[in-house]
C-alpha positions as a Markdown table, in Angstrom:
| # | Residue | x | y | z |
|---|---|---|---|---|
| 1 | Unk | 17.8 | -24.7 | -17.5 |
| 2 | Unk | 18.4 | -25.3 | -20.9 |
| 3 | Unk | 16.0 | -24.0 | -23.6 |
| 4 | Unk | 15.6 | -24.9 | -27.5 |
| 5 | Unk | 14.4 | -21.3 | -28.2 |
| 6 | Unk | 15.7 | -18.1 | -27.3 |
| 7 | Unk | 12.3 | -16.6 | -27.6 |
| 8 | Unk | 11.1 | -19.0 | -25.1 |
| 9 | Unk | 14.1 | -18.4 | -22.8 |
| 10 | Unk | 13.8 | -14.4 | -22.7 |
| 11 | Unk | 10.1 | -15.2 | -21.8 |
| 12 | Unk | 10.8 | -17.0 | -19.1 |
| 13 | Unk | 13.6 | -15.2 | -18.1 |
| 14 | Unk | 11.2 | -11.8 | -17.8 |
| 15 | Unk | 8.5 | -13.7 | -16.3 |
| 16 | Unk | 10.9 | -14.8 | -13.2 |
| 17 | Unk | 11.5 | -11.4 | -12.6 |
| 18 | Unk | 8.2 | -10.9 | -10.7 |
| 19 | Unk | 8.1 | -11.7 | -6.9 |
| 20 | Unk | 7.9 | -15.1 | -5.8 |
| 21 | Unk | 8.1 | -16.6 | -9.2 |
| 22 | Unk | 10.9 | -18.9 | -9.9 |
| 23 | Unk | 12.2 | -20.3 | -13.3 |
| 24 | Unk | 10.1 | -23.6 | -13.1 |
| 25 | Unk | 7.1 | -21.5 | -12.4 |
| 26 | Unk | 7.7 | -19.2 | -14.9 |
| 27 | Unk | 8.6 | -21.8 | -17.4 |
| 28 | Unk | 5.1 | -23.4 | -16.5 |
| 29 | Unk | 3.5 | -20.2 | -16.9 |
| 30 | Unk | 4.9 | -19.2 | -20.3 |
| 31 | Unk | 3.9 | -22.8 | -21.6 |
| 32 | Unk | 0.4 | -21.9 | -20.5 |
| 33 | Unk | 0.1 | -19.1 | -22.4 |
| 34 | Unk | 1.5 | -20.5 | -25.6 |
| 35 | Unk | -1.4 | -23.0 | -25.4 |
| 36 | Unk | -3.9 | -20.4 | -25.0 |
| 37 | Unk | -5.6 | -18.6 | -27.9 |
| 38 | Unk | -3.4 | -16.1 | -29.7 |
| 39 | Unk | -6.0 | -13.4 | -29.0 |
| 40 | Unk | -6.1 | -14.2 | -25.4 |
| 41 | Unk | -2.3 | -13.6 | -24.9 |
| 42 | Unk | -2.6 | -10.3 | -27.0 |
| 43 | Unk | -5.1 | -9.1 | -24.9 |
| 44 | Unk | -2.9 | -9.8 | -21.6 |
| 45 | Unk | 0.0 | -8.1 | -22.9 |
| 46 | Unk | -2.2 | -5.4 | -23.9 |
| 47 | Unk | -3.4 | -4.9 | -20.6 |
| 48 | Unk | -0.1 | -4.7 | -19.1 |
| 49 | Unk | 1.2 | -2.5 | -21.5 |
| 50 | Unk | -2.0 | -0.1 | -20.9 |
| 51 | Unk | -1.3 | -0.4 | -17.3 |
| 52 | Unk | 2.2 | 0.8 | -17.5 |
| 53 | Unk | 1.5 | 3.6 | -19.8 |
| 54 | Unk | -1.7 | 4.9 | -18.6 |
| 55 | Unk | -1.8 | 4.3 | -14.9 |
| 56 | Unk | -2.0 | 7.3 | -12.6 |
| 57 | Unk | -1.4 | 8.2 | -9.0 |
| 58 | Unk | -4.2 | 10.0 | -7.1 |
| 59 | Unk | -2.8 | 13.6 | -6.7 |
| 60 | Unk | -4.4 | 13.8 | -3.1 |
| 61 | Unk | -3.7 | 10.1 | -1.4 |
| 62 | Unk | -1.1 | 8.7 | -3.9 |
| 63 | Unk | -3.2 | 5.8 | -4.6 |
| 64 | Unk | -3.0 | 4.0 | -7.9 |
| 65 | Unk | -5.9 | 5.4 | -10.1 |
| 66 | Unk | -7.3 | 5.9 | -13.4 |
| 67 | Unk | -7.9 | 9.6 | -13.0 |
| 68 | Unk | -6.5 | 12.3 | -11.2 |
| 69 | Unk | -8.3 | 11.9 | -8.1 |
| 70 | Unk | -9.2 | 8.7 | -7.1 |
| 71 | Unk | -12.8 | 7.2 | -6.5 |
| 72 | Unk | -12.1 | 7.1 | -2.5 |
| 73 | Unk | -10.9 | 10.4 | -2.5 |
| 74 | Unk | -13.6 | 11.9 | -4.9 |
| 75 | Unk | -16.5 | 10.0 | -3.1 |
| 76 | Unk | -18.5 | 12.7 | -1.5 |
| 77 | Unk | -19.9 | 10.1 | 1.4 |
| 78 | Unk | -16.2 | 9.4 | 2.8 |
| 79 | Unk | -15.2 | 11.5 | 5.7 |
| 80 | Unk | -12.7 | 13.7 | 4.6 |
| 81 | Unk | -11.5 | 14.6 | 8.3 |
| 82 | Unk | -10.1 | 11.4 | 9.0 |
| 83 | Unk | -7.0 | 9.9 | 7.0 |
| 84 | Unk | -5.6 | 6.2 | 7.5 |
| 85 | Unk | -1.7 | 6.2 | 6.7 |
| 86 | Unk | -0.9 | 2.8 | 5.0 |
| 87 | Unk | 2.3 | 2.0 | 3.3 |
| 88 | Unk | 1.1 | 0.9 | -0.1 |
| 89 | Unk | -2.0 | 0.0 | -2.3 |
| 90 | Unk | -2.4 | -3.2 | -1.0 |
| 91 | Unk | -2.8 | -2.3 | 2.6 |
| 92 | Unk | -5.9 | 0.2 | 1.0 |
| 93 | Unk | -7.8 | -3.1 | -0.5 |
| 94 | Unk | -7.2 | -4.8 | 2.6 |
| 95 | Unk | -8.9 | -2.1 | 4.8 |
| 96 | Unk | -11.5 | -1.5 | 2.4 |
| 97 | Unk | -12.3 | -5.4 | 2.0 |
| 98 | Unk | -13.1 | -5.1 | 5.8 |
| 99 | Unk | -16.2 | -2.4 | 5.2 |
| 100 | Unk | -15.4 | -1.0 | 8.6 |
| 101 | Unk | -13.6 | 2.3 | 7.2 |
| 102 | Unk | -15.0 | 5.3 | 5.8 |
| 103 | Unk | -12.3 | 7.9 | 5.8 |
| 104 | Unk | -9.6 | 8.7 | 3.3 |
| 105 | Unk | -5.9 | 7.4 | 3.0 |
| 106 | Unk | -2.6 | 8.5 | 2.6 |
| 107 | Unk | -0.4 | 5.7 | 0.9 |
| 108 | Unk | 3.4 | 6.5 | 1.9 |
| 109 | Unk | 4.8 | 4.4 | -1.0 |
| 110 | Unk | 7.0 | 2.4 | 1.6 |
| 111 | Unk | 8.6 | 2.8 | 5.3 |
| 112 | Unk | 11.4 | 4.2 | 6.5 |
| 113 | Unk | 14.6 | 1.8 | 6.4 |
| 114 | Unk | 17.9 | 2.8 | 6.6 |
| 115 | Unk | 19.1 | -0.6 | 6.0 |
| 116 | Unk | 17.7 | -0.4 | 2.5 |
| 117 | Unk | 18.5 | 3.0 | 2.1 |
| 118 | Unk | 15.0 | 4.5 | 2.2 |
| 119 | Unk | 14.6 | 7.7 | 4.1 |
| 120 | Unk | 11.7 | 10.3 | 5.0 |
| 121 | Unk | 12.6 | 11.8 | 1.8 |
| 122 | Unk | 11.8 | 8.7 | -0.4 |
| 123 | Unk | 8.3 | 8.5 | 0.9 |
| 124 | Unk | 5.3 | 10.9 | 0.7 |
| 125 | Unk | 5.5 | 12.0 | 4.4 |
| 126 | Unk | 6.2 | 15.6 | 3.3 |
| 127 | Unk | 3.0 | 15.7 | 1.5 |
| 128 | Unk | 0.9 | 14.1 | 4.3 |
| 129 | Unk | 2.4 | 16.7 | 6.8 |
| 130 | Unk | 1.5 | 19.6 | 4.6 |
| 131 | Unk | -2.1 | 18.3 | 4.0 |
| 132 | Unk | -2.4 | 17.8 | 8.1 |
| 133 | Unk | -1.2 | 21.1 | 8.4 |
| 134 | Unk | -4.0 | 22.5 | 6.4 |
| 135 | Unk | -6.3 | 21.9 | 9.4 |
| 136 | Unk | -9.3 | 20.0 | 7.6 |
| 137 | Unk | -8.1 | 16.6 | 8.7 |
| 138 | Unk | -9.0 | 15.9 | 12.5 |
| 139 | Unk | -7.6 | 12.4 | 13.0 |
| 140 | Unk | -4.7 | 10.6 | 11.6 |
| 141 | Unk | -4.6 | 6.7 | 11.9 |
| 142 | Unk | -1.3 | 5.0 | 11.6 |
| 143 | Unk | -1.7 | 1.5 | 10.1 |
| 144 | Unk | 1.5 | 0.5 | 9.1 |
| 145 | Unk | 2.8 | -2.9 | 9.9 |
| 146 | Unk | 4.1 | -3.6 | 13.4 |
| 147 | Unk | 7.7 | -4.1 | 12.7 |
| 148 | Unk | 10.6 | -2.1 | 13.4 |
| 149 | Unk | 10.3 | 0.1 | 10.1 |
| 150 | Unk | 6.8 | 0.4 | 10.7 |
| 151 | Unk | 7.1 | 1.7 | 14.1 |
| 152 | Unk | 9.9 | 4.2 | 13.1 |
| 153 | Unk | 7.9 | 5.8 | 10.2 |
| 154 | Unk | 5.0 | 6.1 | 12.7 |
| 155 | Unk | 7.0 | 8.1 | 15.1 |
| 156 | Unk | 9.0 | 10.1 | 12.5 |
| 157 | Unk | 5.3 | 11.3 | 11.1 |
| 158 | Unk | 4.2 | 11.9 | 14.8 |
| 159 | Unk | 7.3 | 14.1 | 15.7 |
| 160 | Unk | 6.8 | 15.9 | 12.6 |
| 161 | Unk | 3.4 | 16.8 | 13.4 |
| 162 | Unk | 4.0 | 17.9 | 17.1 |
| 163 | Unk | 2.0 | 21.3 | 18.0 |
| 164 | Unk | -0.3 | 20.6 | 15.4 |
| 165 | Unk | -3.8 | 20.1 | 16.4 |
| 166 | Unk | -4.8 | 16.6 | 14.9 |
| 167 | Unk | -5.7 | 13.4 | 16.8 |
| 168 | Unk | -3.0 | 10.6 | 16.2 |
| 169 | Unk | -4.1 | 7.1 | 16.7 |
| 170 | Unk | -2.8 | 3.6 | 15.7 |
| 171 | Unk | -4.7 | 0.3 | 14.9 |
| 172 | Unk | -5.1 | -2.2 | 17.8 |
| 173 | Unk | -2.7 | -4.9 | 18.0 |
| 174 | Unk | -5.1 | -7.4 | 16.9 |
| 175 | Unk | -2.4 | -7.8 | 14.3 |
| 176 | Unk | 0.5 | -9.9 | 15.3 |
| 177 | Unk | 3.6 | -8.0 | 15.7 |
| 178 | Unk | 5.6 | -8.4 | 12.4 |
| 179 | Unk | 2.6 | -9.2 | 10.3 |
| 180 | Unk | 1.7 | -7.0 | 7.1 |
| 181 | Unk | -2.0 | -5.7 | 6.8 |
| 182 | Unk | -2.5 | -7.5 | 3.3 |
| 183 | Unk | -2.0 | -10.9 | 4.9 |
| 184 | Unk | -4.5 | -10.3 | 7.8 |
| 185 | Unk | -8.0 | -11.7 | 7.8 |
| 186 | Unk | -11.1 | -9.2 | 7.4 |
| 187 | Unk | -12.6 | -9.6 | 10.6 |
| 188 | Unk | -9.2 | -9.0 | 12.5 |
| 189 | Unk | -8.3 | -6.0 | 10.6 |
| 190 | Unk | -12.0 | -4.6 | 10.7 |
| 191 | Unk | -11.6 | -4.8 | 14.4 |
| 192 | Unk | -8.2 | -3.6 | 14.8 |
| 193 | Unk | -9.6 | -0.2 | 12.8 |
| 194 | Unk | -12.6 | 0.3 | 14.8 |
| 195 | Unk | -10.6 | -0.7 | 18.1 |
| 196 | Unk | -7.5 | 1.8 | 17.5 |
| 197 | Unk | -5.7 | 3.6 | 20.2 |
| 198 | Unk | -4.3 | 6.8 | 20.9 |
| 199 | Unk | -0.6 | 6.8 | 19.5 |
| 200 | Unk | 0.8 | 8.1 | 22.3 |
| 201 | Unk | -0.2 | 5.0 | 24.1 |
| 202 | Unk | 1.3 | 2.9 | 21.7 |
| 203 | Unk | 4.8 | 4.8 | 22.6 |
| 204 | Unk | 4.2 | 3.8 | 26.4 |
| 205 | Unk | 3.3 | 0.4 | 25.7 |
| 206 | Unk | 6.8 | 0.3 | 23.9 |
């Protein structure tokens, strides 16, 4: 792709680094921004800069937040005895959209994947185990995608909690095997939360 401007080329290159954005789409987006009023483009740039500089991760659940403790963890109406374990914040948003879950979350930041060089030490598993061992959590709900990596991560956490008096369950398989939570429709995802099963049962099924 030939560019008449180095500034345009650099902008297109940076835009194309975003997931799902190819060079042609990046060019179309950059040209669109050039047609907009300058203050609108400046607001977008400022919003991204502020996001990068000021965003925080909740000190309790590791969700993205504006403050030290996210709105979910600080909400007194949430059931603090129930924690839903998810891969990332997109899963938190997907489950919240169902309005079927009133507990807290724990964001792992990924799944165990030896092929990609991701081990337990790269995730927030240690802080989850430490939190559960304090004894305030009565139920841990595994809500990772039903992939080999998701099942491996669930099982690893389950083994780390052997002997700890906490109920472990997993979302019902209304979600197709291999599907990511963020792409599930709200009704199916909501029902899978409500109809969750003991984690031990999922091991027998496998």
